[in-house]
N, C-alpha and C positions, 0 to 999 in steps of 0.2 A: 527166845520165848513167844508165843504166841500173844497178841493182845487179847484182854479181854473182851467178852461180847458186850455188843450193845444192849440196851433196853430193848423192849418190844415197840414197834413191831420189826422183824428182823427183815433183813435188807440184803437182797439178790440182784447181783448183775448178770444180766445174759447178755451175750456176743455171738452176734449173726451177722454173715455178711451182707445177706438179704433178709430184709423185714418190709411188713405193711407199708406201701399198699403196692410192692411187687406181686406177680402172681405167680412167679415160683413157688413151685409145690411145696419144697423145702419152709418156705414162710409161717405155713400155717402151724406147724409144729412149735416154732419159739413162740409164735403168737399165743397161742394154745398154752403154753408154758406159762408164759406172763398172766394170762387171763385166770387161769386155774390157782397159780400160785398167791395172785392177789384177793382172790375168792378166799383163799384159806386165811387171810390177813398178814401175808407175808407183801413186804415192800418191794418192787420191782425198778431196776434201771437196764434200759436196753440200747447196747451200745452196737450201731451197725453203720453202712456207707450210705454215703449220699446218691450211690448209684440205683438205690430202691425208690428214690426220689422222696417227696416229704408229706406229712399227714397232718392236718388244720388240728388234731390233737399231742402233736410232738410233746410239746412243753408239759401240759397238764397231764401226760403220761408217762413222763420223763424218759423219752424216747432220746436218745445224745445220736445223731449222725456227723459223722466225722469226714472231710473231702478225702475223694478218690480220683485219681488220675485219670481211670476209666471212664469217668462219667463227666472230663472235659472232651469235648467234641476232637478238638485241635490236637490231643494227645492219646486218643484211641489207637490209634494205628502203629503208635510208638510203643505202647504198655501191654496193646492186644485187648480185645474186646470178645464178648460173647458172640460177634457176628465176624469176625474175623484177626487172627493171630498170629505175628509174625513168627519165623519157623524156631528162633530162640528163645520164644517165651516157653517153647516147652523142655528147655534146658534150665529153668529156674525151680527150686526145689524150695518149699511142696507146689507153689503156682506163683502166678504174677503180681497175685493179691499183696503178696509178701512185700512187694516194693510200693504197688501202685497205692496201697491202703493203712497196710499194719504200722507204719510209722507215726502217721495222723491217731490213728488208732490208741497208740500206746501211749501219745501226750496226753490224750482225753482220760484216758485209764487211768493215769497217773494224777490227773486234775480229779476223777471220781475218787481216788484214793485220799486225796490229801483233803478234800470237803466233805464226802459222805460215804466213808468207806464202807466197803460192803462186807456180808457176814459171809458170802460165799461166792463163786464166781462159776458159771455155766458157758462153756464156749462149744457151738454148734457147728459140725461142718456138714457139706461141703459149703466152701473151700476148704480145705485144710489149713489153712495160715490162719485162721482165726486160733487155732490152738497156741500158736507162738504169743497170743495176748495171755491164755491161761499160762503158758511159762511163767510170763512177766510179772503176772499178779500172784503167783504162787510163790516164785521167790521174796515176795514182798509179805508173804504169810497169810494170803488169804486161802482158805480152803478153797482147791477146785475140781469140779467136774468136768471132764471131757464127753460131750456128748457128739458120737458119730452116727449120721443118715446114712452114709454109702459107706462101701470100702476103702480102704488107703491103700495099702497093698494087698489085701484080699480082695478078687477081683476088680479091681479100680477102673474107673469108666475111663481114664487114660492111661492107655497102654505105651508105655515110654521105658522096656527094658533095659537101656542102657543107664537110668538113672536107679534103677531098684535100690542099689543100694543105700543111696541117701536116702530115698524114700522112707526105706525101711528104719535106716539111723533113726532119724526123724521121729517116725512113729513110735519107737521102743523108748526114744525121751519123753516123748507127750506120757505113754502109757507108766512109765515107770514113775514120772513127776505127779500125775492126777492122782488125787485121792481117792477118786472112782472114775471108771470109762461105764458110761451107758451104750447100748447099741440097738439099733432100731428094729432091727432082725435077728432072729434066735441064730441061724446060720454065722452071723458076722460075729457075735457073741461067744459062739462056740469056739468060732477061729481064733478069736483072740485069746480066751482061757487055754487054748491048746498051746499057742505060741508063746505067750505070755503066763505062766500058772505064777501063784501066789498073788494075784493083785485082783483086785476088785471088780468086775465085769458085770454088769445087769443088763438084761434084756428088758429095754424100756421101749414098746412098741410104738406105733403109730395108731392115729385112731382117729374118730370124729369129734364133730362138737354136736350135741343134741340139738340144742336152741339154733345154732345154724340150719341144720337139716330141718327145722320145723319151719324155719323162714324162709324157706325155698320160693322162689316163685311159680306160678301155675303153669307148667308148658304145655299142658293137652291141647290147646288150641292149637299148636306149632306141628302136631302130631297128625295122622292119618287116622282117624277113630275108625275108617272101615278096614284097615291092615293091624298086621301083627306089627309092632314096632319094635324093632332091636336098635339098640342106643349105644354107641361109643363115645366116652366124652373124656377130652384129654389131646394129647399128642402122637405124632409119628415119628418114624423116620432118624431117632437119635437112640442112643445109646443101645444100639443092635435091635431097636423095634421095628417093626416093619408090616403095616397092614396087608399088603400086597398079597402074599400067601392066600388071607383068607379071600380076598377078592376073586383070584384065580379060582378058588374053590367053589366060591358064589356063582360066576359063571357056568361051571360045569354044572352044577346045581339046576342053576335056571332052564339050560337047554336041556336037561333029564327031565324036569318038571315045568313047561311052560306056564302052566297056571298060578304059579309061584308069582309072577309077575305083579298078578292083581293081588294077591294076598299079605305080600311081605314089603317092609320098608326098611331100609337098612341107614339110619341117622349117624353120621360122624361129626360130632362138634367139637369144634379144638383147630390146631395147629399142623399143617401136614406139609411135606416136601413136595416140590415138582410133580416130582415121579409120580408119587404117591396120589396126587390130585387128578394125573392123568388117566390113573388104573382106575380110581374111580368114576371119572367121568367117559369112561370107556363105553361105547355104544351098546354091547350086550345088557350093560348094568344101567342104563340109563331107564328113570321111571321107577326103579327099584331103589338105587343108592342116591340119597342127599348128604349134602354137605355143608356146613354152617362155620364160620369164623368163630375165633374164640369169643366168649361171651363171658359175664360175671360169674364168679364162683357160685352166686345163689342160684340164677340161670341155668349153670352147670348141674346143681344140685335139682333143680325142677326138672331136667330131661331125664335123670336118673328117674325120677318117683315118676314120672310120667309115662316111660317107656313101660311096653310088655315083658321087654326083655334086655340084657344089658350083657355087650361086648366086652370080654378084658384082653389085650393083648401084651403079654409081657417079654422082656427084652429076652434073647437067647444065649444060653450059658452065663445065665446071673442069676448064681442060687441064693443071693440075699434081698432080692428084689421084693418090696413090699412098701409100696406110697399109702398116703392117706386115702385116697380114690378108692382102694379096695376097700377101706372100711365105710366107705359112703356108699358104696356099692351093694355091701350088705345090710347098711341100714335102710336103704330103699325096698328091701324084702322083694326083690323080684332075681327069676332063675337067672344064671350066669352062665355065659357061655366062656369060659377060662380057657385062652393059649396061654398055657402055661404047664412047665414040666418039669419035675427037679428041683423047683425053688420052692422059698417060703411061700409065695403066693399061691402055687398048687395046695404045699398042705393046709393053708388055711381054709383055702375052699373045698377040699377034701372032707373038712369037720364043720363044714358050716353050711349044710343042706344037700337038697338032690344036684347040684350043680355040675354041669360036664367039661370035660376036660380036654385038652388034647395039645400036642407039641406045638409050639408057633411056627415052627419050620418044617413040620411034617404035614403035606397037602393030604396025604391019605388019612391020616387020624384026622384031621380038620372036617374032610369031607364026611366022614362017617359018623364024629360027633355031632354037626350041624345037623344032618338029614335026622340024628334020634332027639335032637333039640327040638325042632321045626315040630318033629312028628308029636311031642309028647305036650308042648306048649302052645303050638301053633292049631295044628289040627286038632289035636283031641282035648283041648281046654282043659288039661290038668291042673288043680289049684297047688299053688305052691307052697308047701308048707316046710316050716324048720323053727327049729326050739333054739337055734344056738345062742348062746347067751353074749351079748354085743356090751355088756355093763363094764368089764373090764378094759374095753378098746374106746371107752369114752373118753374126751380130752381129761375131763374134770378127774375122773377116777387116776388116769395117766399121772397128771400134775401131783396128785396126793400122793403117787407112789414116788415122784422124785423128792417132795417134801420130806417123806421119811428118809428117802437116801441122804439128805443133807443133816438130819438127826444122825443117821447111822456113820456117818464121816464125824461126828462130834462138831458140824458146822453152828448146829443149831438145837436148842433146847426142845426138848418132845412137845410135839403140837397137841392142842385139845383135839379131841373126837367130834 
């Protein structure tokens, strides 16, 4: 028999391996869930790993950080780390954090159950090991929502076909036991619905926080006001994403139109591979391409808002790609040159305004799109106009949808409007 629900305010346990102050992009989704739910009068506890560090307000904001072997320098080479993994670590299903973190996290979850039982738990992956804690809580009668930010067996980031059966079995177990499953992209939600029918799957998109966007720093002095500033924020060289095809096309265009060297600047803000940095600093691009290292989130937003245009590059052959950055780009209300094809990002940009698209690996398409883009926005100075409604993609609206899902699975009483 399910335990009786407690009096208000209801209590939600959010489980995420990464959390603030980590700069990992997925952190913003869980942080937004927390802030949005608390704004609705729902009390939250966050269960996370020490690998993300500490925050001064951890205790006051009910953030529980559990020990993680990956955070111990002396053991990183044994259990694997983000910087380097032993070959055998790829044999662990679903990932090494099931050994380095989940046992300690399960003890913390058990303490939370005893002393402050939650009304519902949300586990957000990757890494997929967080859902083991969902299974743990569900077995003890706590309603559970499994949140998938990335694919697991669907276009999974780490290809290991020799373990497809085990990964698939664990995914099936999670899907069958969770009271509902949320997916950050429509293609992922559709895949899950097709593969596991009669389950509750909800497309709960990523988004942006309007208050954070409004607090962005003013980065206009950091850009050249005499040139058209095309800005890219984020990372390259990971998850099948590569900035070099764009850079090769830019060299071709500069050779065709030498005057562009004094009219255009392309600014890359973030982290890039050594090979990408070499390509960015190649002689033909000097004076046009600039790079800045990682900056704070507020500065990154500031560069997006100060830019004349924005460059988006998505991974190849990943149909479910849709990070929060895309929504921040849209919130900046600037024309976007999107190197995206056949994925969720391309579909969104096609609906969101007069943005230009090209396949990220097709240099012919990129060249044609870049020519058209610069002609329209830099040469002819056309005003950018879009009436695309971003309201459903604000984090407060998304948190409200999550709260409504709690009600739908019977975990909470209906919320006041």
